[in-house]
N, C-alpha and C positions, 0 to 999 in steps of 0.2 A: 125826211131822210131816213129816220128809223123805220118807218113803214115800208119804204122802198127796199130796204135791206132785210126786211122781216125780223129786225131786232136780233139778228144772229151775231154773236160775239166775234166770230172769225171774220165774217164779212165786214163788220164795223171796224175791226182792228186794221184790216187791209185798206179799207177806204180812208180811214183817218191817217194812216201812214203815207198813203199816196198823196193826199191833200197836203200834208206837211212837207213831204219831199219835193213835190212839184210846185208848192206855194200857189195852189189854185183855190178858187172859191168853191163852196159847197154847190152852188148853182152850176158851175162849170163841170164839177164831178158828176152831178146828176145828168147833165147833158151827155157827157162821155159814156156814162153807164147805160143810158137809154139807147144810144147808138150801138154800143157793143152788144147789148141784149138783142136788138133787132138783127144784127149780124149773126148772132148765135142761133136764133130761131130759124133764119134763112138757111144756115148751114145744116142745122138739124133736120129741117124738112127735106133738103136736097139729099141727105144721106138716108132718108127713110127711117130715121130713128123714132122711137116713141116719145111721148110728151115728157117734158122736164118739169119736175115739181118746183115749188117756190124756193125751197132750201137749196136745191141744186143750182137753180137759176142765180140766186144771190151770190153764192160762193164761186160758181164758175165765172160769172161776169166780173166780179171784183178781182178774182185771181187773174183773169185774162188782161184786165186793164193794168194791173201791177206788173205782170210778166212782160208786157209790151214796153212799159217804161224801163224796166230793168234791162231788157234786151237792147234798147236804144242807148242805154248808158254804158253797159259793159256786157258784150257778147259772151265773155267767159262765164259770167254769172248765170246766164241763161243756159249755156252748155252744161254747167255743173248741175243745175236743177234737173235737166233732162237725164243726165247720168244717174243722179240720186234716186230717180223714180224706180230704178231697178236694183237698188240695194235697200236695206232696211231703213225705215224712217227715223230710227233712233241711233244714237252713238256714231255719228259721222264725224270723223276727225282727219286731220291732214295726213297722218300716216296711212290711211286707207288708200291714198293715191300713190303710195310709195313706189309701186312697180312702174308707174308712169315716168319716173325719173330716168329709167333705162332708155337711152337714146336709140330706140328702134323705130323702124318706119311705120309700124302699125299703130303707133300712138299719135293722135292729132296734136298739133303744136300747142293748142291751148291747154291740153291736159299735161303735156310734158312741162310747160312753163309753170303751171300751178304746182305740180308735184315737186319741182326743183326749187321752188321759191315759196316758203311758208308765209312770207309777208304778203305775197300776191294772193294766196289762199285766204289769209285773214282779211285782206281788203275786200275780197269778193263776199266773204261771209258777213262783213260789216254792212255792205250794201243790202244783202238779203235780210239782215236783221232790221235795218231801217225801214224796209217795206213790209215788215211783219210776215215775211215768207218763212222764216225759220226762227228757232229759239236757241239760246245758249243754254247749255246744261250745267252751268255753274262757273263762277269766276275762277280762272286759273286752270281749268281742265281742258280747254280747247276742243270740246266736243259739242256737237249741235244736233238738234232734232227738227223735224218738220211735221206739221200737223197731218194726221192720217188722211184727212179729206183732201188737203192740198197735195199730198203725196200721190194719192190715187189719180187726181185730176192731171197731175204733171205727166203721168204715164199715158192717160187717156187722150190728152191733147196732141200727142206726137203723131206724125204721119208714119207710114210703114217703114220708110228708110231711116227716119230718126229713131224709131223704136229698135230696129235691128242694130244700128250702130251703138246706141246707148246700152242695150243689153249685152252686146259683145264686149264692150269695154268694161262693163261692170263685172262680167264673168272673169275676164282676164285679170283685173285688179284683185279681186277676191281670191282667185285661184293661185296667182303668183305670190300672194302674201301669206298663204297658208304655211305654217311653220313645220319644220321637220321634227319628227319624234325625238331626235337626238338633241334638239335645241333645249337649252336650259329653260325651265318653266314654260315649255311650248304650249301647255294646256291653257295658259292665261290668254294668249292671243287666239288660240283655237276657239275658246269659248266666246270670245268677243266677235269672232268672224262668223260664227254659226248662224245668227239671224240674217246676216247679209247673204250668206250662201243659200239660205232657205228662200229668200226673196228672189235671188237669181234663178232658182229652180222653177219658179212659177212662169217665167218667160214674159 
């Protein structure tokens, strides 16, 4: 099992979390991993992409297995991960979704629901934590981070339509949250939003 995952801490953590959540055996996980790896190779060959190294293989495969389990459990969690790919991987908090509480037609229902209900947001983050997809940045702070490698793969795994939608919503959320210079201590929020705005600018 260690050799299969190349001893990579991130891959091992995600595999262990999946096994715990799904209550499956190591043998069953290895079978799932092998099947997912074969699908990845087939998709990669069809796309004409270059070879994938062992580290990428392990992380990509374990991430995909966990993501599919999360998606089948709670589609909102999968949608949030897709959106998160286009803002900074650090300092993600409920307030970042604040503009989505505005009942406008351009917001998808899942985002409006999560923006309006912090308990729903916390439940989703709890699921992602259990699968080792994200980390909590400290008790009581309500902020989360995602590993840079997982963050990059979350963006890379999306199709063109998903990427367009995720980026558009990310830009809108960050842009609408930007404080006015007349607001008290506006620079505090402005400084917090800068890394997210920078990530949006990459496209």
